[in-house]
N, CA, C and O of each residue as an XYZ file, in Angstrom:
856
protein
N     124.168     41.822    124.771
C     123.761     40.427    124.844
C     122.910     40.082    123.619
O     122.013     40.842    123.255
N     123.181     38.971    123.001
C     122.435     38.659    121.792
C     121.289     37.704    122.069
O     121.358     36.845    122.949
N     120.233     37.884    121.287
C     119.077     37.009    121.335
C     118.992     36.334    119.977
O     119.033     36.998    118.941
N     118.874     35.023    119.984
C     118.990     34.273    118.758
C     117.650     33.979    118.095
O     116.579     34.083    118.693
N     117.774     33.608    116.835
C     116.654     33.052    116.080
C     117.202     31.863    115.308
O     118.384     31.535    115.406
N     116.335     31.225    114.543
C     116.750     30.061    113.760
C     117.876     30.404    112.790
O     118.662     29.525    112.436
N     117.972     31.642    112.357
C     118.960     32.022    111.360
C     120.375     32.070    111.932
O     121.331     32.263    111.180
N     120.527     31.897    113.239
C     121.839     32.013    113.865
C     122.537     30.680    114.093
O     123.508     30.617    114.847
N     122.066     29.623    113.461
C     122.640     28.306    113.714
C     124.097     28.192    113.282
O     124.808     27.298    113.741
N     124.555     29.095    112.395
C     125.901     28.948    111.864
C     126.979     29.176    112.914
O     128.133     28.816    112.680
N     126.646     29.765    114.067
C     127.684     30.002    115.069
C     128.110     28.708    115.759
O     129.170     28.671    116.383
N     127.311     27.649    115.662
C     127.670     26.388    116.294
C     128.695     25.650    115.448
O     128.660     25.748    114.221
N     129.605     24.914    116.072
C     130.660     24.236    115.314
C     130.100     23.146    114.416
O     129.157     22.444    114.783
N     130.688     23.014    113.241
C     130.252     21.971    112.311
C     130.697     20.609    112.830
O     131.873     20.412    113.133
N     129.771     19.681    112.930
C     130.062     18.321    113.360
C     129.436     17.374    112.349
O     128.244     17.486    112.063
N     130.214     16.437    111.799
C     129.677     15.578    110.739
C     128.487     14.735    111.160
O     127.671     14.360    110.317
N     128.371     14.428    112.449
C     127.286     13.548    112.887
C     126.109     14.304    113.490
O     125.126     13.681    113.893
N     126.185     15.642    113.563
C     125.126     16.425    114.188
C     124.378     17.263    113.163
O     124.982     17.922    112.317
N     123.067     17.228    113.251
C     122.211     18.082    112.437
C     121.524     19.062    113.375
O     120.738     18.655    114.231
N     121.808     20.332    113.224
C     121.229     21.360    114.082
C     119.885     21.795    113.514
O     119.810     22.277    112.383
N     118.841     21.627    114.287
C     117.480     21.840    113.802
C     116.957     23.225    114.140
O     116.419     23.903    113.265
N     117.097     23.661    115.377
C     116.528     24.955    115.755
C     117.239     25.526    116.965
O     117.904     24.811    117.714
N     117.083     26.840    117.142
C     117.603     27.523    118.322
C     116.623     28.631    118.689
O     116.089     29.324    117.824
N     116.404     28.779    119.976
C     115.471     29.792    120.459
C     115.991     30.325    121.782
O     116.589     29.584    122.563
N     115.768     31.603    122.035
C     116.227     32.182    123.294
C     115.139     33.041    123.916
O     114.319     33.641    123.222
N     115.153     33.083    125.236
C     114.198     33.873    126.001
C     114.924     34.543    127.160
O     115.716     33.907    127.856
N     114.655     35.817    127.361
C     115.190     36.509    128.529
C     114.300     36.215    129.729
O     113.081     36.369    129.660
N     114.914     35.792    130.824
C     114.179     35.437    132.039
C     114.636     36.365    133.166
O     115.833     36.561    133.377
N     113.660     36.934    133.889
C     113.986     37.866    134.968
C     113.318     37.444    136.273
O     112.187     36.958    136.290
N     114.052     37.644    137.362
C     113.546     37.377    138.712
C     113.034     35.943    138.853
O     111.973     35.703    139.428
N     113.803     35.003    138.319
C     113.412     33.588    138.342
C     113.485     33.031    139.760
O     114.419     33.322    140.507
N     112.500     32.238    140.114
C     112.447     31.596    141.428
C     112.481     30.089    141.262
O     111.705     29.529    140.489
N     113.383     29.427    141.987
C     113.480     27.975    141.961
C     113.358     27.468    143.397
O     114.093     27.935    144.267
N     112.456     26.532    143.671
C     112.263     26.076    145.051
C     113.440     25.256    145.558
O     114.270     24.789    144.778
N     113.499     25.090    146.866
C     114.530     24.248    147.468
C     114.338     22.806    147.024
O     113.211     22.318    146.939
N     115.452     22.127    146.742
C     115.423     20.730    146.312
C     116.426     19.955    147.159
O     117.602     20.318    147.176
N     116.012     18.906    147.858
C     116.948     18.134    148.675
C     118.146     17.646    147.868
O     117.991     17.170    146.743
N     119.329     17.764    148.439
C     120.602     17.327    147.855
C     121.062     18.197    146.696
O     122.161     17.990    146.182
N     120.253     19.170    146.267
C     120.636     20.052    145.165
C     120.729     21.495    145.644
O     121.777     22.127    145.515
N     119.656     22.010    146.188
C     119.632     23.376    146.702
C     118.965     23.356    148.067
O     117.778     23.049    148.178
N     119.725     23.682    149.104
C     119.196     23.611    150.461
C     118.124     24.651    150.717
O     117.255     24.457    151.568
N     118.179     25.754    149.984
C     117.188     26.813    150.133
C     116.751     27.282    148.754
O     117.455     27.038    147.774
N     115.612     27.947    148.654
C     115.143     28.411    147.340
C     116.145     29.358    146.689
O     116.851     30.104    147.369
N     116.192     29.314    145.372
C     117.010     30.233    144.590
C     116.060     31.231    143.950
O     115.094     30.835    143.299
N     116.320     32.511    144.125
C     115.393     33.515    143.611
C     116.149     34.695    143.024
O     117.348     34.860    143.244
N     115.418     35.515    142.270
C     115.974     36.742    141.721
C     116.981     36.545    140.614
O     117.831     37.410    140.402
N     116.913     35.429    139.895
C     117.881     35.166    138.830
C     117.445     35.822    137.524
O     116.279     35.741    137.136
N     118.394     36.474    136.849
C     118.170     37.046    135.526
C     119.135     36.370    134.559
O     120.347     36.394    134.774
N     118.611     35.771    133.505
C     119.473     35.037    132.580
C     118.813     34.896    131.215
O     117.616     35.138    131.057
N     119.609     34.506    130.247
C     119.110     34.166    128.917
C     118.992     32.649    128.832
O     119.965     31.932    129.065
N     117.818     32.171    128.505
C     117.563     30.735    128.355
C     117.637     30.393    126.873
O     116.763     30.779    126.096
N     118.677     29.673    126.485
C     118.865     29.276    125.089
C     118.516     27.801    124.947
O     119.062     26.953    125.654
N     117.612     27.504    124.036
C     117.158     26.131    123.810
C     117.505     25.722    122.388
O     117.165     26.412    121.428
N     118.180     24.599    122.269
C     118.621     24.100    120.964
C     118.096     22.687    120.767
O     118.119     21.867    121.684
N     117.624     22.418    119.563
C     117.244     21.064    119.168
C     118.247     20.586    118.128
O     118.481     21.268    117.130
N     118.837     19.426    118.352
C     119.764     18.840    117.386
C     119.420     17.375    117.177
O     118.662     16.781    117.943
N     119.985     16.816    116.140
C     119.697     15.426    115.793
C     120.998     14.779    115.333
O     121.810     15.425    114.670
N     121.202     13.515    115.678
C     122.334     12.766    115.140
C     121.918     12.217    113.784
O     120.912     11.517    113.666
N     122.684     12.536    112.788
C     122.287     12.227    111.413
C     121.930     10.748    111.256
O     122.704      9.855    111.600
N     120.725     10.529    110.723
C     120.249      9.180    110.488
C     119.619      8.517    111.685
O     119.096      7.409    111.571
N     119.656      9.178    112.850
C     119.147      8.551    114.075
C     117.713      8.945    114.397
O     117.018      8.232    115.122
N     117.268     10.075    113.862
C     115.927     10.588    114.170
C     115.714     10.663    115.678
O     114.750     10.119    116.216
N     116.639     11.352    116.347
C     116.587     11.465    117.811
C     116.691     12.932    118.228
O     117.769     13.369    118.632
N     115.623     13.693    118.146
C     115.692     15.117    118.490
C     116.120     15.336    119.932
O     115.400     15.002    120.873
N     117.314     15.908    120.084
C     117.922     16.129    121.395
C     117.674     17.571    121.825
O     117.920     18.502    121.058
N     117.191     17.753    123.036
C     116.984     19.088    123.593
C     118.171     19.462    124.473
O     118.512     18.739    125.409
N     118.795     20.591    124.169
C     119.879     21.142    124.980
C     119.451     22.517    125.474
O     119.011     23.351    124.684
N     119.576     22.754    126.761
C     119.216     24.042    127.349
C     120.436     24.647    128.030
O     121.119     23.986    128.813
N     120.701     25.917    127.720
C     121.823     26.640    128.321
C     121.282     27.906    128.974
O     120.608     28.707    128.327
N     121.579     28.082    130.254
C     121.182     29.295    130.979
C     122.410     30.164    131.178
O     123.417     29.720    131.730
N     122.318     31.418    130.720
C     123.448     32.335    130.697
C     123.150     33.548    131.576
O     122.318     34.376    131.204
N     123.804     33.676    132.730
C     123.519     34.810    133.614
C     123.892     36.142    132.972
O     124.943     36.272    132.343
N     123.013     37.129    133.141
C     123.282     38.458    132.605
C     124.354     39.179    133.419
O     125.190     39.885    132.856
N     124.333     39.007    134.727
C     125.279     39.690    135.598
C     125.867     38.704    136.609
O     125.284     37.658    136.893
N     127.022     39.062    137.139
C     127.640     38.253    138.184
C     128.221     36.941    137.707
O     128.447     36.042    138.517
N     128.470     36.802    136.416
C     129.000     35.527    135.921
C     130.462     35.377    136.320
O     131.197     36.357    136.440
N     130.862     34.139    136.520
C     132.242     33.864    136.930
C     133.135     33.423    135.776
O     134.298     33.079    135.985
N     132.593     33.432    134.554
C     133.392     33.062    133.391
C     133.591     31.574    133.221
O     134.439     31.147    132.438
N     132.814     30.771    133.950
C     132.987     29.321    133.916
C     131.706     28.625    133.451
O     130.609     29.177    133.530
N     131.881     27.415    132.972
C     130.786     26.622    132.417
C     130.553     25.397    133.287
O     131.498     24.691    133.639
N     129.300     25.145    133.633
C     128.950     23.950    134.393
C     127.930     23.134    133.598
O     126.815     23.590    133.344
N     128.324     21.932    133.215
C     127.414     20.993    132.555
C     126.840     20.072    133.617
O     127.571     19.589    134.481
N     125.546     19.828    133.561
C     124.888     19.034    134.596
C     124.409     17.698    134.040
O     124.014     17.600    132.878
N     124.451     16.678    134.883
C     124.104     15.330    134.461
C     122.690     14.920    134.796
O     121.872     15.727    135.237
N     122.421     13.644    134.575
C     121.077     13.112    134.752
C     120.909     12.335    136.034
O     121.720     12.420    136.956
N     119.826     11.571    136.064
C     119.523     10.738    137.214
C     118.529      9.672    136.826
O     117.639      9.915    136.010
N     118.670      8.483    137.406
C     117.774      7.395    137.034
C     117.954      7.023    135.575
O     119.070      6.750    135.134
N     116.865      7.011    134.826
C     116.905      6.691    133.400
C     116.850      7.938    132.535
O     116.600      7.849    131.333
N     117.080      9.095    133.132
C     117.070     10.366    132.406
C     118.493     10.875    132.227
O     119.320     10.768    133.133
N     118.772     11.433    131.046
C     120.119     11.914    130.746
C     120.425     13.243    131.409
O     121.594     13.586    131.581
N     119.400     14.003    131.786
C     119.658     15.287    132.417
C     118.472     16.227    132.341
O     117.320     15.803    132.248
N     118.787     17.530    132.384
C     117.798     18.617    132.397
C     117.024     18.645    133.705
O     115.795     18.575    133.720
N     117.759     18.748    134.792
C     117.130     18.874    136.094
C     117.325     20.290    136.623
O     116.712     21.225    136.108
N     118.159     20.464    137.635
C     118.301     21.762    138.290
C     119.454     22.571    137.684
O     120.621     22.233    137.878
N     119.125     23.630    136.957
C     120.136     24.524    136.409
C     120.291     25.790    137.246
O     121.340     26.433    137.205
N     119.265     26.151    138.000
C     119.268     27.416    138.737
C     120.409     27.549    139.748
O     121.006     28.623    139.826
N     120.747     26.498    140.538
C     121.844     26.674    141.501
C     123.168     27.057    140.840
O     123.933     27.845    141.396
N     123.439     26.507    139.665
C     124.659     26.872    138.958
C     124.655     28.320    138.521
O     125.653     29.024    138.673
N     123.527     28.770    137.976
C     123.411     30.163    137.549
C     123.546     31.098    138.744
O     124.186     32.145    138.644
N     122.949     30.727    139.870
C     123.036     31.553    141.077
C     124.481     31.715    141.541
O     124.829     32.726    142.151
N     125.327     30.716    141.252
C     126.739     30.778    141.628
C     127.600     31.434    140.556
O     128.819     31.511    140.702
N     126.969     31.912    139.469
C     127.699     32.631    138.440
C     128.102     31.822    137.230
O     128.745     32.353    136.324
N     127.743     30.546    137.190
C     128.109     29.687    136.068
C     127.116     29.816    134.912
O     125.914     29.953    135.138
N     127.613     29.773    133.686
C     126.764     29.443    132.549
C     126.506     27.949    132.673
O     127.448     27.156    132.688
N     125.250     27.560    132.761
C     124.895     26.197    133.149
C     124.027     25.555    132.081
O     123.146     26.203    131.515
N     124.280     24.271    131.803
C     123.565     23.611    130.716
C     123.173     22.190    131.080
O     123.775     21.567    131.954
N     122.158     21.692    130.397
C     121.711     20.311    130.546
C     121.098     19.828    129.251
O     120.790     20.630    128.369
N     120.918     18.522    129.128
C     120.333     17.937    127.925
C     119.448     16.760    128.287
O     119.702     16.054    129.263
N     118.402     16.556    127.490
C     117.552     15.380    127.725
C     118.027     14.167    126.947
O     117.468     13.081    127.098
N     119.073     14.333    126.099
C     119.603     13.213    125.333
C     118.594     12.575    124.403
O     118.794     11.446    123.955
N     117.511     13.278    124.103
C     116.398     12.796    123.269
C     115.540     11.760    123.977
O     114.644     11.183    123.361
N     115.793     11.508    125.262
C     115.093     10.430    125.960
C     113.664     10.800    126.337
O     112.863      9.926    126.670
N     113.340     12.086    126.288
C     111.961     12.506    126.561
C     111.087     12.405    125.319
O     109.903     12.740    125.358
N     111.674     11.940    124.212
C     110.938     11.744    122.950
C     110.157     12.995    122.571
O     108.948     12.957    122.343
N     110.888     14.106    122.512
C     110.256     15.354    122.118
C     109.291     15.903    123.144
O     108.357     16.625    122.795
N     109.504     15.572    124.404
C     108.643     16.065    125.470
C     107.357     15.292    125.647
O     106.452     15.748    126.346
N     107.259     14.117    125.021
C     106.015     13.338    125.096
C     105.983     12.370    126.269
O     104.916     11.874    126.630
N     107.152     12.089    126.876
C     107.183     11.163    128.012
C     108.129     11.683    129.081
O     108.933     12.580    128.828
N     108.030     11.120    130.263
C     109.013     11.319    131.321
C     110.134     10.316    131.077
O     109.905      9.107    131.109
N     111.350     10.816    130.833
C     112.460      9.917    130.509
C     112.678      8.860    131.574
O     113.084      7.742    131.256
N     112.417      9.189    132.831
C     112.629      8.225    133.906
C     111.649      7.063    133.871
O     111.821      6.093    134.609
N     110.631      7.140    133.033
C     109.717      6.009    132.873
C     110.390      4.848    132.160
O     109.958      3.702    132.282
N     111.463      5.150    131.405
C     112.154      4.117    130.641
C     111.458      3.724    129.356
O     111.918      2.815    128.664
N     110.356      4.387    129.016
C     109.608      4.024    127.811
C     110.395      4.288    126.532
O     110.057      3.758    125.474
N     111.433      5.099    126.624
C     112.236      5.413    125.448
C     113.121      4.249    125.020
O     113.614      4.242    123.893
N     113.331      3.276    125.881
C     114.311      2.222    125.608
C     113.888      1.325    124.450
O     114.729      0.921    123.647
N     112.604      1.010    124.350
C     112.118      0.099    123.312
C     111.333      0.855    122.257
O     110.543      1.745    122.569
N     111.562      0.487    120.992
C     110.818      1.075    119.897
C     109.449      0.440    119.754
O     109.121     -0.518    120.454
N     108.650      0.981    118.840
C     107.295      0.468    118.640
C     107.293     -0.960    118.115
O     106.301     -1.676    118.256
N     108.417     -1.381    117.501
C     108.512     -2.743    116.980
C     109.049     -3.723    118.020
O     109.250     -4.898    117.715
N     109.280     -3.252    119.240
C     109.744     -4.129    120.304
C     111.239     -4.321    120.376
O     111.720     -5.119    121.181
N     111.992     -3.602    119.549
C     113.450     -3.715    119.576
C     114.051     -2.515    120.301
O     113.460     -1.436    120.310
N     115.227     -2.699    120.912
C     115.856     -1.584    121.632
C     116.200     -0.429    120.693
O     116.584     -0.645    119.543
N     116.060      0.778    121.187
C     116.442      1.966    120.424
C     117.941      2.207    120.649
O     118.335      2.862    121.614
N     118.758      1.678    119.756
C     120.206      1.716    119.950
C     120.740      3.139    120.052
O     121.609      3.412    120.880
N     120.233      4.053    119.223
C     120.743      5.415    119.239
C     120.455      6.104    120.570
O     121.295      6.844    121.083
N     119.273      5.863    121.128
C     118.943      6.479    122.409
C     119.740      5.851    123.544
O     120.116      6.535    124.495
N     119.996      4.557    123.447
C     120.855      3.912    124.440
C     122.265      4.489    124.384
O     122.908      4.667    125.419
N     122.750      4.784    123.171
C     124.053      5.429    123.033
C     124.044      6.814    123.675
O     124.989      7.199    124.364
N     122.956      7.557    123.438
C     122.845      8.879    124.056
C     122.913      8.771    125.574
O     123.633      9.528    126.226
N     122.167      7.835    126.126
C     122.113      7.654    127.576
C     123.461      7.204    128.125
O     123.897      7.663    129.180
N     124.114      6.303    127.401
C     125.359      5.716    127.892
C     126.510      6.712    127.895
O     127.258      6.787    128.869
N     126.662      7.482    126.813
C     127.866      8.313    126.730
C     127.745      9.561    125.868
O     128.412     10.558    126.144
N     126.909      9.534    124.832
C     126.997     10.575    123.811
C     126.431     11.925    124.255
O     126.943     12.969    123.851
N     125.383     11.915    125.082
C     124.699     13.171    125.403
C     125.598     14.155    126.147
O     125.526     15.361    125.911
N     126.445     13.647    127.045
C     127.324     14.535    127.799
C     128.345     15.228    126.921
O     128.628     16.411    127.111
N     128.902     14.504    125.961
C     129.884     15.097    125.054
C     129.230     16.124    124.143
O     129.796     17.191    123.904
N     128.044     15.812    123.632
C     127.310     16.786    122.820
C     127.042     18.059    123.617
O     127.123     19.165    123.082
N     126.725     17.894    124.888
C     126.414     19.038    125.742
C     127.597     19.992    125.848
O     127.416     21.209    125.850
N     128.799     19.448    125.934
C     129.997     20.284    126.010
C     130.190     21.064    124.715
O     130.456     22.266    124.743
N     130.057     20.386    123.588
C     130.254     21.033    122.291
C     129.289     22.195    122.113
O     129.694     23.305    121.767
N     128.014     21.931    122.352
C     126.992     22.953    122.154
C     127.093     24.040    123.221
O     127.019     25.228    122.907
N     127.262     23.641    124.473
C     127.323     24.620    125.555
C     128.446     25.621    125.383
O     128.233     26.822    125.553
N     129.631     25.154    125.051
C     130.762     26.063    124.873
C     130.534     27.011    123.707
O     130.879     28.190    123.786
N     129.951     26.498    122.617
C     129.697     27.343    121.452
C     128.690     28.440    121.777
O     128.857     29.586    121.358
N     127.653     28.091    122.519
C     126.648     29.081    122.910
C     127.279     30.152    123.797
O     127.030     31.343    123.609
N     128.087     29.733    124.755
C     128.734     30.682    125.666
C     129.636     31.644    124.901
O     129.613     32.849    125.153
N     130.424     31.122    123.975
C     131.323     31.983    123.202
C     130.541     32.979    122.364
O     130.910     34.151    122.290
N     129.456     32.523    121.727
C     128.658     33.419    120.893
C     127.962     34.488    121.728
O     127.820     35.628    121.285
N     127.530     34.129    122.923
C     126.762     35.057    123.755
C     127.652     36.101    124.416
O     127.351     37.295    124.379
N     128.749     35.648    125.022
C     129.608     36.560    125.773
C     130.795     37.082    124.969
O     131.429     38.062    125.363
N     131.099     36.435    123.846
C     132.236     36.853    123.036
C     133.534     36.166    123.393
O     134.541     36.367    122.714
N     133.538     35.357    124.445
C     134.736     34.622    124.858
C     134.348     33.215    125.297
O     133.221     32.977    125.732
N     135.282     32.299    125.179
C     135.055     30.937    125.654
C     135.110     30.917    127.183
O     135.725     31.794    127.789
N     134.476     29.932    127.805
C     134.586     29.830    129.264
C     136.026     29.565    129.679
O     136.754     28.840    129.001
N     136.432     30.162    130.802
C     137.797     29.961    131.297
C     138.008     28.523    131.745
O     139.077     27.949    131.536
N     136.987     27.947    132.359
C     137.047     26.568    132.827
C     135.692     25.914    132.589
O     134.654     26.576    132.599
N     135.723     24.612    132.377
C     134.495     23.842    132.175
C     134.438     22.719    133.200
O     135.428     22.026    133.435
N     133.261     22.548    133.810
C     133.094     21.548    134.862
C     131.880     20.665    134.588
O     130.919     21.070    133.934
N     131.959     19.455    135.109
C     130.820     18.541    135.101
C     130.313     18.373    136.527
O     131.101     18.252    137.465
N     128.989     18.366    136.683
C     128.383     18.178    137.997
C     127.265     17.156    137.858
O     126.248     17.432    137.222
N     127.446     15.966    138.452
C     126.429     14.937    138.310
C     126.431     13.946    139.452
O     127.466     13.688    140.065
N     125.262     13.392    139.733
C     125.085     12.416    140.799
C     124.293     11.235    140.256
O     123.417     11.417    139.411
N     124.592     10.020    140.733
C     123.902      8.812    140.276
C     124.181      8.605    138.784
O     125.333      8.385    138.411
N     123.181      8.666    137.937
C     123.437      8.582    136.498
C     124.399      9.679    136.073
O     125.282      9.448    135.246
N     124.232     10.875    136.635
C     125.150     11.964    136.332
C     126.565     11.676    136.792
O     127.521     12.119    136.156
N     126.719     10.936    137.896
C     128.037     10.517    138.334
C     128.678      9.556    137.350
O     129.862      9.671    137.035
N     127.886      8.604    136.866
C     128.392      7.677    135.846
C     128.810      8.434    134.598
O     129.861      8.155    134.021
N     127.988      9.393    134.177
C     128.329     10.191    133.006
C     129.647     10.932    133.219
O     130.451     11.064    132.296
N     129.862     11.413    134.440
C     131.097     12.122    134.738
C     132.326     11.235    134.639
O     133.346     11.644    134.084
N     132.234     10.017    135.177
C     133.349      9.080    135.079
C     133.619      8.707    133.621
O     134.772      8.587    133.206
N     132.556      8.526    132.857
C     132.748      8.175    131.453
C     133.409      9.326    130.706
O     134.276      9.103    129.861
N     133.002     10.567    131.015
C     133.619     11.719    130.366
C     135.115     11.770    130.651
O     135.909     12.063    129.756
N     135.503     11.487    131.891
C     136.921     11.498    132.249
C     137.692     10.431    131.485
O     138.848     10.637    131.115
N     137.049      9.290    131.252
C     137.713      8.178    130.581
C     137.781      8.364    129.074
O     138.830      8.154    128.467
N     136.666      8.758    128.470
C     136.576      8.784    127.011
C     136.824     10.162    126.401
O     137.269     10.257    125.258
N     136.543     11.226    127.145
C     136.708     12.586    126.627
C     137.471     13.429    127.650
O     136.921     14.386    128.195
N     138.722     13.084    127.912
C     139.469     13.764    128.978
C     139.677     15.254    128.739
O     139.973     15.993    129.678
N     139.528     15.703    127.511
C     139.705     17.122    127.223
C     138.457     17.952    127.411
O     138.499     19.173    127.253
N     137.343     17.317    127.745
C     136.080     18.053    127.840
C     136.005     18.953    129.068
O     135.450     20.049    128.997
N     136.558     18.501    130.191
C     136.352     19.225    131.445
C     137.657     19.473    132.190
O     138.591     18.672    132.144
N     137.689     20.610    132.877
C     138.808     20.928    133.761
C     138.595     20.344    135.151
O     139.549     20.189    135.914
N     137.363     20.024    135.481
C     137.050     19.410    136.762
C     135.745     18.653    136.675
O     134.827     19.072    135.970
N     135.654     17.536    137.388
C     134.458     16.691    137.354
C     134.042     16.355    138.781
O     134.827     15.814    139.560
N     132.793     16.684    139.111
C     132.200     16.267    140.374
C     131.217     15.154    140.048
O     130.124     15.410    139.542
N     131.607     13.918    140.341
C     130.800     12.741    140.007
C     130.541     11.964    141.288
O     131.423     11.259    141.779
N     129.340     12.090    141.829
C     129.028     11.484    143.118
C     128.017     10.351    142.974
O     127.164     10.375    142.087
N     128.122      9.362    143.853
C     127.188      8.231    143.894
C     126.947      7.653    142.493
O     125.810      7.402    142.091
N     128.050      7.452    141.765
C     127.942      7.019    140.372
C     127.206      5.688    140.249
O     127.508      4.730    140.961
N     126.253      5.643    139.351
C     125.442      4.445    139.118
C     126.045      3.647    137.970
O     125.785      3.928    136.800
N     126.860      2.641    138.320
C     127.551      1.843    137.314
C     126.779      0.604    136.880
O     126.772      0.252    135.701
N     126.138     -0.046    137.824
C     125.643     -1.400    137.593
C     124.134     -1.398    137.359
O     123.355     -1.899    138.170
N     123.748     -0.813    136.216
C     122.329     -0.656    135.920
C     121.574     -1.962    135.856
O     120.460     -2.057    136.371
N     122.164     -2.981    135.227
C     121.470     -4.265    135.086
C     121.231     -4.904    136.455
O     120.140     -5.397    136.741
N     122.266     -4.887    137.294
C     122.125     -5.475    138.625
C     121.129     -4.689    139.475
O     120.334     -5.275    140.210
N     121.174     -3.362    139.371
C     120.253     -2.540    140.145
C     118.812     -2.786    139.721
O     117.914     -2.854    140.560
N     118.595     -2.920    138.408
C     117.239     -3.166    137.920
C     116.715     -4.504    138.419
O     115.558     -4.613    138.825
N     117.580     -5.531    138.388
C     117.162     -6.846    138.868
C     116.831     -6.806    140.357
O     115.880     -7.443    140.810
N     117.624     -6.051    141.110
C     117.370     -5.919    142.544
C     116.048     -5.213    142.805
O     115.289     -5.601    143.693
N     115.782     -4.170    142.022
C     114.524     -3.442    142.192
C     113.322     -4.336    141.922
O     112.314     -4.264    142.624
N     113.437     -5.187    140.889
C     112.344     -6.107    140.575
C     112.158     -7.106    141.712
O     111.033     -7.394    142.122
N     113.280     -7.635    142.220
C     113.208     -8.621    143.297
C     112.608     -8.026    144.566
O     111.911     -8.706    145.320
N     112.892     -6.742    144.787
C     112.372     -6.080    145.983
C     110.917     -5.656    145.829
O     110.287     -5.204    146.785
N     110.390     -5.806    144.616
C     109.001     -5.423    144.378
C     108.827     -3.947    144.215
O     107.709     -3.476    144.008
């Protein structure tokens, strides 16, 4: 099993619009994840995996995107599971249930956490300091982050295990469900299967309703 440093960025595929900034990996043993309603009915424990963290940027956008890939050391099923977001966040929620089931599992913040300085679900990423919308981050939230996740996730899996995943899946609910439907429409070659539940399509209407409801 390989452990990466910044010097290993060349294994990722060249993309004209992506600037790869850094890569870091950590071996994690006996990981414990608590039970989460609708995600994991019971705690997940005893997980051993390699946690690979990558920072990338879309050229000219100044949007440092965090991508995290968890790679099980043992019991892997040879498959890749990309996970979606929720609310106003592009992702990076529960990766442990996928790893527990044998999947190499990945998520991304889509740069919406602004380098870890805010909670993406606050929505503070939407407007810039000059009061104008951050178009690049809106693009990440709308469609781009999920596709980037597939590109990076598959490359990491191939470099780590020596083979590409046999199958790739999307797993998302709410915002993650919307991301899944968009992936099927715009990037049909990205996934062999998509689980997209309770897809959140009508963001503007939902926001207006939330305001009206107080």
